N, C-alpha and C positions, 0 to 999 in steps of 0.2 A: 520560499518557493518550494513546493513539493511536486514530486513526480510519482504518479501511480501507474503501474504496469501489470498487466495480466499476461503470463506466458503460457503457451500450450505445453503440456507435459510430453517429453520425448517417449515414444513407445518402447525404444530399446532399453532405457535405463530409468525412466520415470523422472529424470532431472529436467529443469527448465529448458525449453527449446525456443521456438519461434515466438516473437512478440505478437499477441493477439489483440492487444489494446494498450494505448498509452495516452496519458493526459498529464500535462504540467500546468500547475495553477498556483496563484497566490491567494485565491478566493476560498479560504477555509476558516472554520471556526476553531478556536482553542479555548478550552475550559479547564481551569485548575480543578483537580480532584480533591485537593486538600491533603494528599498523601505525599510521602517522600520515598524516593527510591534509594535504598541503602547500598550504594556503590560509589566509589571514588569520592566526589565532593557532596554526596547526598542531594542530588537535584530534585526539584519538585516534579511531580507527575502531572501530565496534562492529557486530556482527552481531545483528540482532533476529529473533526467532522467535515466531510466534503460531499458535495453533490456533483456527480459526474456530468459534464457538459453534453456528452453523447452517451447513448446506451451501449453497454457491453452485452452482447448476445452470447450467453454461454450455451453450449450444446449439452443436453442431458447425457449423462454417462461419461463425459469427458472430464479429465482432471486438469486443473490449472494451478499455476503458482502466482501468488500476489506479491508485488514488491512496492513498498512505500519508502521513498527516499527524500530527505531534506536536501535540496540542491542549493549550493552557495553558502 
């Protein structure tokens, strides 16, 4: 299960602030890239793809933070 979040950027310091959009899903594609990440136990690299169930309407000129988290 993955959670995707977009946060608004706080005007005071540019750090993540209020959540502007959130989606949790198990409906995503995983494709092996054939590469290995050389850290710890050298895990294989994967490319994940997701289609958002609802549109995220970004405002021109606004800055956002993106968070992608594997849950569970």
